C-alpha positions, 0 to 999 in steps of 0.5 A: 524511788526517784533516785532509782529512776534517775540512775536507770534512765542514765544507764539506759541512755549511756547504753544507747550511746554505746550502741549508736557509736558501735554501729557507726551511726551518722546523722543526715545533713539537716534539710527541710526535705528529710524532716518527716511530719505527721499530723492527725487525730485519734478518737477514743470511746474511753481514755485508759492510761496504763489500766487506769480509767482517768476520766471515769464514767466511761468518757470518750476523748479526742487526741490531735497529734503532731509527730516529727521525724528529725532527718532520719537520725533516729530522733523524734519529737511528738506532741499530743492533746488529750481532751475529754468529750464531756463535762467535769473533767476540764482539769484532766485535759492534757498536752503531752510532749515526747522526745525519743531516740531509736535504732536497732541492734544486729543484722536485720536478717538475724534472729536476734535483730532488735529494734529499740527506742528510749525517751522522755514524756511530759504530761502538762495539764493547762487547766490544772491544778485540780481544785477541791470543794474544801479549797485544796489544789493538787497538780496533775502534771507528771513525767515518764521515762521509757525504753522499749525493745522488740524482736521481730525475727525471733519467731518463725511463725510471725509472732513478735515479742516486745518489752517496755519499761516505764518509770513515772515520776510526779512533777511536784515535790509533794508539799501542801499547796496551801498552808491553811488547807486542812483537807485530806488531799495530802501534797501538792501533786495528785501523783505524789504517791503514784511514782513507780515502774510499769513493765509491759510484756507484749506480743503481736502477730500480723494476719493477712486479710482481704483489702478494702480498696484498690489502694490497699488490696493487701490488708494486714490485721495486727493482733496483740496482747500485753501483760502489764506488771504495775510496780505501785505506779498510780497511788499509794494503794496500788499493789505491786502485782500483775494489773491487767492484760490488754487484747487488741486488734487493729488495721491500717486502711490507706485512703490515699498515698499520704492518708491512713485510717486506723480503726481498732478495738482493745479489751482489758482484762483487769487482774488487780482491783487496786488499778481498776475495779472492772474489765474495760473495752474501748474502740479507737479510730486514728487519722494520720496524714503524712505532710511531706 
C-alpha cells in the first residue's frame, strides 16, 4: 500500500510539472511585497477528520492558522494548530504543516477549465505519544498526500463539481515501542493499520443573498455536498465503502478590507458504521486577516 502511495504521488507531481512547463509558467521575482500572508483562527463545535470523531464525546476545538502565498508562483505554505477545548485529549493536540502547489489547465473561459492543487501535509502531535494505563505508547503522527481538481465552468447552472484524492500514511514503522509491553495495542503507530486512500466527490453552488453591511452589500451563500469513499483509511476494521456524505452551508462576511468572518454549518450523513457510529453535525466560525 505504501509503495502504491509513493508511486501515485510521483506520478501526480510529474504530471503537474508537465502541465506547468506546457503552460509557460514563470515564477515572479521574490519580493516582500508579493508574499501573501493570512492569519486567523477557526472555532469548531466538534472536530471531525474525514468522517472520524477524533476527540469523541462531541468535544469542540480551536484552530489558529497561518497561510503563506509564495510570490504568486502557485506554491503555498500553511500551518495550523488544532487544540481540543476539553480535558483528556491532550495527546491529540496537533500541529499540521502543508506544502502545496496549484495552477489551472485550459482557457479560463472554456467549459473544461480546471483549477488543481497537489500537496503534502504532516500531522505532528507535540504532546504524544498516546500513553495507555498498561504502559504501552503509540505515536499519533501521520502524513498525507493529496490532489484536488474542480471544474467551475462545466455546468451553466452554476454547480461546480470537484474531486479530491487523499493518501494517508502512518509516520512510524509499526514496531512495538516497548519490548516488554504485552498489551493489545500492536505497533508503535496508532495509525499502523490506518493507512489508505480517501476519495472525495464534491459539488458546490453559490447562491446570492442579501448583504449584511455596506462593506459587503452582495452576499454569497455557498452550498455544498461531498460524498466520501473510504478505501480502508482509519484502521484495520474500516470498510472499503462509501463512508459518509457532508452537507454544508457557509458565507464570507466582510468586516473590513482585510478581515473576513466565515460562519458555516456541516451535517454528516454516516453510511458506514466502521468509520463513525452515528450522524454528526457541527458549526464553525473562521476569522481571516490579510496582513499585506
